[in-house]
Rosetta silent file (secondary structure, phi, psi, omega in degrees, C-alpha in Angstrom):
SEQUENCE: MERLRVRAAVFALIVFAGVALDRITKIWALATLSDGRKVEILPRLLSLTLVRNPGASFGLGSSFTWVISILACAACGAMIAVLKRTKSLYWTFALALAFAGAFGNLIDRAQYADGFLDGKVVDFINYGWSVGNVADIELFVAALYIVLLVFVGLPLVEKSDNTIKDFAESNKSKDSEDSDSNFADFKESDSEDFNFANSDKSDSFEKSASKSDSFKNKFADSDSLDNDSKESCIDTHLDSEL
SCORE:     score description
SCORE:     0.000 S_00000001
   1 L     0.000  -39.712 -179.538    0.000    0.000    0.000 S_00000001
   2 H   -65.060  -41.678  179.055    2.853    2.385    0.846 S_00000001
   3 H   -65.515  -35.473  177.818    4.551    1.728   -2.497 S_00000001
   4 H   -63.916  -39.135  178.072    1.278    2.361   -4.302 S_00000001
   5 H   -65.520  -39.349  178.883    1.019    5.741   -2.614 S_00000001
   6 H   -64.408  -46.524  179.462    4.566    6.608   -3.648 S_00000001
   7 H   -63.225  -39.611  178.558    3.900    5.637   -7.261 S_00000001
   8 H   -64.298  -39.123  178.941    0.619    7.574   -7.238 S_00000001
   9 H   -66.414  -43.217  177.862    2.408   10.647   -5.882 S_00000001
  10 H   -62.681  -44.262  179.249    5.143   10.400   -8.529 S_00000001
  11 H   -59.753  -48.643 -178.107    2.521    9.927  -11.239 S_00000001
  12 H   -63.297  -40.268 -178.907    0.486   12.918  -10.071 S_00000001
  13 H   -64.738  -44.863 -179.304    3.563   15.154   -9.791 S_00000001
  14 H   -67.267  -41.915  179.077    4.792   14.332  -13.306 S_00000001
  15 H   -62.804  -44.468 -179.912    1.319   14.716  -14.810 S_00000001
  16 H   -61.436  -46.929 -179.096    0.808   18.059  -13.081 S_00000001
  17 H   -64.628  -42.365 -178.917    4.194   19.376  -14.219 S_00000001
  18 H   -65.873  -45.283 -179.941    3.726   18.094  -17.781 S_00000001
  19 H   -67.771  -40.445  179.723    0.223   19.483  -18.213 S_00000001
  20 H   -62.216  -44.291  179.321    1.166   22.792  -16.578 S_00000001
  21 H   -63.663  -40.097  179.173    4.162   23.232  -18.891 S_00000001
  22 H   -65.339  -44.176 -178.566    2.034   22.425  -21.918 S_00000001
  23 H   -66.774  -42.410 -178.345   -0.733   24.838  -20.923 S_00000001
  24 H   -62.643  -45.087 -179.176    1.644   27.692  -20.097 S_00000001
  25 H   -67.526  -34.117  178.603    3.474   27.420  -23.422 S_00000001
  26 H   -70.621  -39.537  177.037    0.201   27.243  -25.364 S_00000001
  27 H   -62.363  -41.468  177.600   -1.168   30.304  -23.582 S_00000001
  28 H   -62.975  -43.650 -179.128    2.048   32.142  -24.436 S_00000001
  29 H   -63.136  -41.117  178.664    1.823   31.043  -28.073 S_00000001
  30 H   -64.791  -36.570 -178.252   -1.784   32.249  -28.353 S_00000001
  31 H   -77.989  -29.288 -171.776   -0.861   35.579  -26.817 S_00000001
  32 H  -103.286  -35.097 -170.941    2.330   36.124  -28.799 S_00000001
  33 L  -108.072    8.939 -177.052    1.968   34.388  -32.169 S_00000001
  34 L   -67.197  -21.225 -179.437   -1.712   35.001  -32.975 S_00000001
  35 L   -81.674    3.600  176.719   -0.803   37.781  -35.416 S_00000001
  36 L    90.319    4.310 -179.425    0.889   35.237  -37.698 S_00000001
  37 L   -67.093  159.869  178.708    4.462   36.132  -36.887 S_00000001
  38 L  -127.309  122.918 -178.751    7.240   33.568  -37.145 S_00000001
  39 E  -102.627  114.577 -179.854   10.050   33.466  -34.613 S_00000001
  40 E   -80.746  129.948  174.941   13.233   31.892  -35.965 S_00000001
  41 E  -108.978  -54.598  172.212   15.249   29.851  -33.463 S_00000001
  42 E  -124.883  110.544 -175.210   17.414   27.724  -35.793 S_00000001
  43 L   -49.683  127.146  178.170   17.148   28.946  -39.401 S_00000001
  44 L    63.832    6.506  178.342   15.333   26.397  -41.604 S_00000001
  45 L  -121.275  -44.094 -175.275   15.380   23.881  -38.741 S_00000001
  46 E  -148.257  128.399  177.901   13.340   25.207  -35.828 S_00000001
  47 E  -149.705  172.309  179.629   10.958   28.115  -35.455 S_00000001
  48 E  -114.280  119.725 -178.523    7.812   29.157  -33.590 S_00000001
  49 E  -144.013  129.878 -178.155    4.614   29.483  -35.617 S_00000001
  50 E   -78.324  127.272  178.943    1.029   29.288  -34.370 S_00000001
  51 E  -138.366  140.054  173.665   -1.041   26.546  -36.030 S_00000001
  52 E   -98.608  115.497 -173.107   -4.437   25.061  -35.139 S_00000001
  53 E  -106.303  118.398  177.881   -4.177   21.303  -35.619 S_00000001
  54 L   -83.302   -8.509 -176.144   -7.358   19.166  -35.907 S_00000001
  55 L   -98.437 -154.935 -178.284   -5.348   15.932  -35.969 S_00000001
  56 L   -91.432 -160.441 -177.917   -3.049   14.033  -33.649 S_00000001
  57 H   -58.908  138.196  177.875    0.561   14.672  -32.703 S_00000001
  58 H    59.519   28.265  173.202    2.665   16.366  -35.382 S_00000001
  59 H    81.844   11.677 -178.174   -0.406   16.915  -37.590 S_00000001
  60 L   -81.372  144.474  174.374   -1.310   13.265  -38.152 S_00000001
  61 L    65.715   44.238 -175.872   -4.938   12.162  -38.691 S_00000001
  62 L   -68.843  -16.244 -178.552   -6.430   15.612  -39.266 S_00000001
  63 L   -93.018    0.268 -175.787   -9.653   14.123  -40.699 S_00000001
  64 L  -128.152   52.655 -173.623  -10.465   12.037  -37.618 S_00000001
  65 H   -60.850  -51.525 -175.797  -10.549   14.586  -34.810 S_00000001
  66 H   -69.534  -31.919  176.570  -13.342   13.090  -32.685 S_00000001
  67 H   -64.779  -44.385  178.298  -11.998    9.541  -33.167 S_00000001
  68 H   -61.791  -37.616  179.511   -8.591   10.676  -31.949 S_00000001
  69 H   -64.447  -43.034  178.852  -10.266   12.354  -28.966 S_00000001
  70 H   -64.642  -42.537  178.309  -12.085    9.137  -27.984 S_00000001
  71 H   -62.689  -37.236  178.530   -8.877    7.133  -28.330 S_00000001
  72 H   -65.333  -40.912  177.182   -7.085    9.675  -26.145 S_00000001
  73 H   -62.953  -44.312  179.311   -9.756    9.322  -23.432 S_00000001
  74 H   -63.425  -40.234  179.831   -9.496    5.523  -23.577 S_00000001
  75 H   -64.410  -40.508  178.707   -5.701    5.694  -23.407 S_00000001
  76 H   -63.666  -43.418  177.613   -5.803    7.923  -20.322 S_00000001
  77 H   -63.183  -40.514  179.708   -8.188    5.533  -18.576 S_00000001
  78 H   -65.076  -38.917 -179.513   -6.035    2.536  -19.485 S_00000001
  79 H   -65.928  -36.902  176.961   -2.897    4.201  -18.131 S_00000001
  80 H   -67.133  -39.737  178.780   -4.554    4.865  -14.778 S_00000001
  81 H   -64.176  -42.347 -179.791   -5.710    1.233  -14.607 S_00000001
  82 H   -68.277  -33.850  179.443   -2.211   -0.054  -15.387 S_00000001
  83 H   -56.565  -35.227 -178.936   -0.708    2.295  -12.804 S_00000001
  84 L   -69.571  -20.467 -175.563   -2.548    0.379  -10.061 S_00000001
  85 L  -101.533  -30.354 -177.631   -0.902   -2.879  -11.135 S_00000001
  86 L   -74.047  147.886  178.292    2.656   -1.892  -11.968 S_00000001
  87 L  -112.738    3.159 -174.994    5.302   -1.883   -9.221 S_00000001
  88 L   -98.170  130.016  175.160    8.014   -0.142  -11.216 S_00000001
  89 H   -70.076  -28.823  177.730    8.801    3.537  -10.793 S_00000001
  90 H   -63.857  -45.365  177.268   10.343    3.494  -14.269 S_00000001
  91 H   -68.916  -32.971  176.683    7.041    2.426  -15.785 S_00000001
  92 H   -61.519  -42.298  178.023    5.231    4.911  -13.550 S_00000001
  93 H   -63.013  -45.157 -179.437    7.359    7.705  -15.016 S_00000001
  94 H   -62.905  -44.723  179.734    6.671    6.539  -18.581 S_00000001
  95 H   -64.700  -40.019 -179.592    2.920    6.255  -17.991 S_00000001
  96 H   -65.191  -41.699 -179.699    2.776    9.648  -16.306 S_00000001
  97 H   -66.501  -40.929  177.596    4.622   11.363  -19.145 S_00000001
  98 H   -66.242  -39.492  178.955    2.362    9.744  -21.749 S_00000001
  99 H   -63.741  -43.089 -179.658   -0.726   10.658  -19.718 S_00000001
 100 H   -60.710  -43.514  179.730    0.399   14.287  -19.444 S_00000001
 101 H   -65.929  -45.843 -179.190    0.878   14.551  -23.206 S_00000001
 102 H   -65.341  -41.758 -177.593   -2.420   12.893  -24.090 S_00000001
 103 H   -71.189  -34.609  178.812   -4.373   14.860  -21.496 S_00000001
 104 H   -61.397  -45.543  178.042   -2.763   18.159  -22.498 S_00000001
 105 H   -72.509  -29.943  178.641   -3.956   17.842  -26.090 S_00000001
 106 H   -66.158  -32.578  176.859   -7.318   16.473  -24.938 S_00000001
 107 H   -61.241  -43.041  178.567   -7.921   19.704  -23.026 S_00000001
 108 H   -62.092  -41.310 -177.512   -7.553   21.649  -26.281 S_00000001
 109 H   -65.698  -32.154  177.881  -10.008   19.363  -28.084 S_00000001
 110 H   -83.014  -38.235 -175.177  -12.593   19.943  -25.369 S_00000001
 111 H   -72.172  -39.399 -175.738  -11.884   23.653  -24.813 S_00000001
 112 L  -106.412   25.115 -175.966  -11.904   24.741  -28.456 S_00000001
 113 L   -81.825  141.005  171.492  -14.529   22.284  -29.719 S_00000001
 114 L   -96.171  -23.824  178.285  -17.414   23.290  -31.974 S_00000001
 115 L  -132.249 -140.819 -177.991  -18.966   19.819  -31.699 S_00000001
 116 L   -81.742  101.700  176.719  -18.194   16.579  -29.880 S_00000001
 117 L    48.485   41.047 -178.549  -14.515   16.761  -28.885 S_00000001
 118 L  -110.145   20.919 -179.843  -13.609   18.150  -32.307 S_00000001
 119 L   -68.888  155.832 -179.324  -11.558   21.104  -31.112 S_00000001
 120 L   -93.191  139.993 -178.394   -8.233   21.939  -32.712 S_00000001
 121 E   -83.076  142.036  178.150   -5.001   21.556  -30.777 S_00000001
 122 E   -81.033  112.961  175.158   -2.695   24.534  -30.381 S_00000001
 123 E  -114.675  145.104 -178.657    0.638   23.777  -32.098 S_00000001
 124 E  -150.926   -7.642  179.495    3.462   26.264  -32.346 S_00000001
 125 E   -94.442  107.441 -175.022    6.829   24.454  -32.485 S_00000001
 126 E   -95.342  117.310 -179.679    7.731   24.286  -36.177 S_00000001
 127 L   -95.554    2.123 -177.408   10.311   21.617  -37.083 S_00000001
 128 L    96.298  -46.424  179.159   10.209   22.367  -40.789 S_00000001
 129 L  -100.497  -13.759 -179.677    8.530   19.088  -41.670 S_00000001
 130 L  -163.502  163.306  178.256    5.824   19.290  -38.971 S_00000001
 131 E  -123.419  134.331 -178.472    4.414   21.510  -36.225 S_00000001
 132 E  -140.874 -162.258  179.280    3.838   20.331  -32.665 S_00000001
 133 L  -146.271 -173.837 -178.275    3.697   21.407  -29.043 S_00000001
 134 H   -66.065  -37.920  178.866    5.044   20.437  -25.620 S_00000001
 135 H   -60.707  -38.998  177.455    2.401   17.724  -25.180 S_00000001
 136 H   -63.648  -40.597  178.365    3.587   16.094  -28.408 S_00000001
 137 H   -62.662  -41.192  178.566    7.164   16.131  -27.132 S_00000001
 138 H   -62.125  -42.258  177.835    6.022   14.465  -23.908 S_00000001
 139 H   -64.394  -40.762 -179.244    4.242   11.735  -25.873 S_00000001
 140 H   -65.864  -45.070  178.860    7.287   11.190  -28.086 S_00000001
 141 H   -64.292  -40.906  178.571    9.691   10.949  -25.136 S_00000001
 142 H   -61.991  -40.921  179.348    7.303    8.584  -23.315 S_00000001
 143 H   -63.514  -44.319  177.634    7.122    6.339  -26.392 S_00000001
 144 H   -62.465  -40.853 -179.035   10.932    6.168  -26.652 S_00000001
 145 H   -66.222  -39.374  178.055   11.197    5.453  -22.928 S_00000001
 146 H   -64.546  -41.783  176.914    8.623    2.644  -23.146 S_00000001
 147 H   -60.309  -40.773  178.703   10.550    1.070  -26.041 S_00000001
 148 H   -63.848  -43.185  179.425   13.700    1.230  -23.902 S_00000001
 149 H   -63.740  -39.726  177.734   11.969   -0.435  -20.938 S_00000001
 150 H   -67.434  -38.725 -178.144   10.675   -3.217  -23.178 S_00000001
 151 H   -64.898  -39.925 -179.781   14.122   -3.636  -24.749 S_00000001
 152 L   -81.403   -5.552  175.605   15.872   -4.091  -21.386 S_00000001
 153 L    82.720   24.142  178.048   13.165   -6.546  -20.320 S_00000001
 154 L   -82.472  115.248 -175.820   11.639   -4.594  -17.434 S_00000001
 155 L   -69.671  143.895  177.192    8.110   -6.026  -16.950 S_00000001
 156 L   -71.497  -43.927  179.988    5.166   -3.669  -16.755 S_00000001
 157 L  -125.587  124.326  179.643    3.282   -5.895  -14.295 S_00000001
 158 L  -105.472  148.665  174.050    5.103   -8.318  -12.000 S_00000001
 159 L   -71.808  139.298  179.777    3.635  -11.280  -10.148 S_00000001
 160 L   -70.037  154.636  178.568    3.481  -10.679   -6.421 S_00000001
 161 H   -60.664  -37.034 -178.957    5.728  -12.639   -4.068 S_00000001
 162 H   -65.374  -38.419  179.334    2.669  -14.057   -2.322 S_00000001
 163 H   -64.071  -44.085  179.169    1.290  -15.404   -5.585 S_00000001
 164 H   -64.960  -41.885 -179.521    4.561  -17.151   -6.402 S_00000001
 165 H   -63.931  -44.559  179.170    4.842  -18.520   -2.855 S_00000001
 166 H   -63.006  -38.806  179.541    1.277  -19.848   -2.883 S_00000001
 167 H   -64.615  -42.467  179.745    1.870  -21.494   -6.255 S_00000001
 168 H   -65.281  -43.810  179.600    5.045  -23.211   -5.009 S_00000001
 169 H   -65.056  -35.933  178.678    3.370  -24.437   -1.820 S_00000001
 170 H   -64.525  -43.179  178.418    0.406  -25.742   -3.818 S_00000001
 171 H   -66.161  -38.697  179.462    2.687  -27.760   -6.097 S_00000001
 172 H   -63.780  -43.250  178.968    4.656  -29.073   -3.110 S_00000001
 173 H   -64.470  -39.790  179.788    1.463  -30.223   -1.369 S_00000001
 174 H   -65.578  -42.081  178.710    0.227  -31.882   -4.560 S_00000001
 175 H   -63.664  -38.798  179.606    3.533  -33.738   -5.046 S_00000001
 176 H   -64.907  -42.136  178.769    3.434  -34.925   -1.425 S_00000001
 177 H   -64.374  -41.251  178.578   -0.120  -36.246   -1.819 S_00000001
 178 H   -63.784  -39.914  179.893    0.806  -38.064   -5.040 S_00000001
 179 H   -64.531  -44.666  178.637    3.841  -39.616   -3.343 S_00000001
 180 H   -62.691  -40.037 -179.672    1.780  -40.843   -0.373 S_00000001
 181 H   -65.634  -42.041  179.286   -0.859  -42.261   -2.706 S_00000001
 182 H   -65.153  -39.299  179.417    1.733  -44.113   -4.789 S_00000001
 183 H   -65.253  -40.560  179.626    3.368  -45.547   -1.654 S_00000001
 184 H   -64.989  -41.510  178.303   -0.007  -46.755   -0.339 S_00000001
 185 H   -63.823  -40.874  179.593   -0.820  -48.402   -3.683 S_00000001
 186 H   -64.753  -42.019 -179.528    2.596  -50.067   -3.747 S_00000001
 187 H   -64.034  -42.385 -179.981    2.213  -51.310   -0.176 S_00000001
 188 H   -66.403  -41.456  178.967   -1.255  -52.711   -0.871 S_00000001
 189 H   -64.714  -40.949  179.507   -0.073  -54.395   -4.069 S_00000001
 190 H   -64.605  -38.136  179.425    2.955  -55.892   -2.307 S_00000001
 191 H   -66.113  -40.385  179.046    0.723  -57.237    0.472 S_00000001
 192 H   -65.362  -40.687  178.685   -1.619  -58.856   -2.041 S_00000001
 193 H   -63.863  -40.175 -179.335    1.310  -60.490   -3.869 S_00000001
 194 H   -64.481  -43.890  179.816    2.701  -61.783   -0.579 S_00000001
 195 H   -65.154  -38.317  179.534   -0.656  -63.272    0.445 S_00000001
 196 H   -65.479  -40.736  179.191   -1.086  -64.836   -2.980 S_00000001
 197 H   -64.819  -44.226  179.128    2.377  -66.433   -2.830 S_00000001
 198 H   -62.759  -37.707  179.582    1.732  -67.804    0.659 S_00000001
 199 H   -64.156  -41.541  178.421   -1.616  -69.164   -0.492 S_00000001
 200 H   -63.262  -42.517  179.923    0.053  -70.966   -3.416 S_00000001
 201 H   -64.136  -41.513 -179.219    2.703  -72.447   -1.131 S_00000001
 202 H   -63.387  -42.854  178.832    0.070  -73.596    1.376 S_00000001
 203 H   -63.832  -38.108 -179.449   -1.993  -75.261   -1.363 S_00000001
 204 H   -65.294  -43.847  178.712    1.129  -76.947   -2.704 S_00000001
 205 H   -64.074  -39.192 -179.668    2.075  -78.324    0.721 S_00000001
 206 H   -64.908  -41.859  178.361   -1.482  -79.535    1.308 S_00000001
 207 H   -64.353  -41.126 -179.662   -1.561  -81.340   -2.043 S_00000001
 208 H   -64.209  -42.554  179.721    1.847  -82.876   -1.383 S_00000001
 209 H   -65.037  -37.440  179.594    0.802  -84.040    2.083 S_00000001
 210 H   -65.470  -41.816  178.274   -2.416  -85.484    0.664 S_00000001
 211 H   -64.085  -40.527 -179.541   -0.502  -87.420   -1.988 S_00000001
 212 H   -63.538  -43.692  179.294    1.954  -88.691    0.624 S_00000001
 213 H   -63.099  -40.241  179.729   -0.841  -89.879    2.894 S_00000001
 214 H   -65.101  -40.572 -179.959   -2.526  -91.616   -0.031 S_00000001
 215 H   -65.610  -41.776  178.707    0.713  -93.272   -1.023 S_00000001
 216 H   -61.671  -44.307 -179.259    1.352  -94.429    2.532 S_00000001
 217 H   -63.553  -36.529 -179.554   -2.126  -95.889    2.806 S_00000001
 218 H   -63.662  -44.351 -179.330   -1.700  -97.663   -0.508 S_00000001
 219 H   -76.959  -28.534  178.511    1.484  -99.368    0.578 S_00000001
 220 H   -66.053  -31.512 -179.546    0.219  -99.984    4.058 S_00000001
 221 L   -83.235  -11.401 -177.739   -2.647 -102.054    2.608 S_00000001
 222 L   -80.864  131.999 -179.647   -0.323 -104.023    0.329 S_00000001
 223 L   -98.412   -8.780 -174.478    0.584 -107.496    1.625 S_00000001
 224 L   -80.366  -13.938 -178.350    3.054 -108.318   -1.120 S_00000001
 225 L  -112.309  145.082  175.485    5.834 -106.147    0.280 S_00000001
 226 L   -79.734  175.775 -175.428    7.649 -106.503    3.538 S_00000001
 227 H   -64.546  -41.901 -178.921    8.009 -103.631    5.972 S_00000001
 228 H   -63.536  -41.606 -179.652   11.525 -102.611    4.847 S_00000001
 229 H   -65.680  -40.592  178.559   10.461 -102.460    1.193 S_00000001
 230 H   -61.169  -45.497 -178.847    7.396 -100.401    2.054 S_00000001
 231 H   -64.202  -38.849  179.874    9.459  -97.880    4.042 S_00000001
 232 H   -64.238  -43.185  179.239   12.037  -97.651    1.236 S_00000001
 233 H   -65.278  -40.233  179.701    9.347  -96.960   -1.372 S_00000001
 234 H   -63.762  -43.829 -179.871    7.670  -94.364    0.845 S_00000001
 235 H   -63.292  -42.170  179.307   10.989  -92.530    1.444 S_00000001
 236 H   -62.221  -41.643  179.278   11.768  -92.551   -2.282 S_00000001
 237 H   -64.906  -41.092  179.452    8.319  -91.150   -3.077 S_00000001
 238 H   -64.994  -40.792  179.106    8.642  -88.409   -0.472 S_00000001
 239 H   -62.565  -40.427  179.946   12.065  -87.380   -1.802 S_00000001
 240 H   -67.896  -34.039  178.216   10.679  -87.102   -5.329 S_00000001
 241 H   -67.933  -38.198 -179.800    7.733  -84.994   -4.106 S_00000001
 242 L   -74.941    0.000    0.000   10.047  -82.568   -2.297 S_00000001
């Protein structure tokens, strides 16, 4: 919560400074350059000339003023939503600078509108190939900064430590349950095999004993053999059975 407050404060400070700088320079341009004058700063490279721009930054999309205005409103809302999720001050700075630029031009579209958000933006910085304002510069710098953050691999939204910890503990608990279940199945299977083997051995001994008893009775009833011969035959039969 404390970090969120810090990021919100940084965001608000940058947005306030960016919008204030944009508004002050536009007010100056309206007051100073409305008569059509051109102030040379760098000959054929940079000058100050007042222009009313119905399009986006640097004069782009002049035929879609209200569409650009709606997109700007959506972008501002999205940046505020993302601000609540990001934990990076670097991304906070980038979002704040982009918000300041978009909101600065959006003020012009609402303030000087004849219809629904179709007002023309005050541009006065002439680059020779295009005319812009401070808000456009803020948007351009924010775009370059965002590309840099993406290039170095700094994530916009990071997973919280608690989420990662809960995920690890969940997997650990699941692995433990699977291990216990496998051990129980193995133990039960081993017990069944042991009982089956013992049962087979018991049946085998019972059959062998039954055969031996039958053989003994057979020879015991025979009168043709003497006692020594009977005992010898019985011993031989028992040895063969074992």
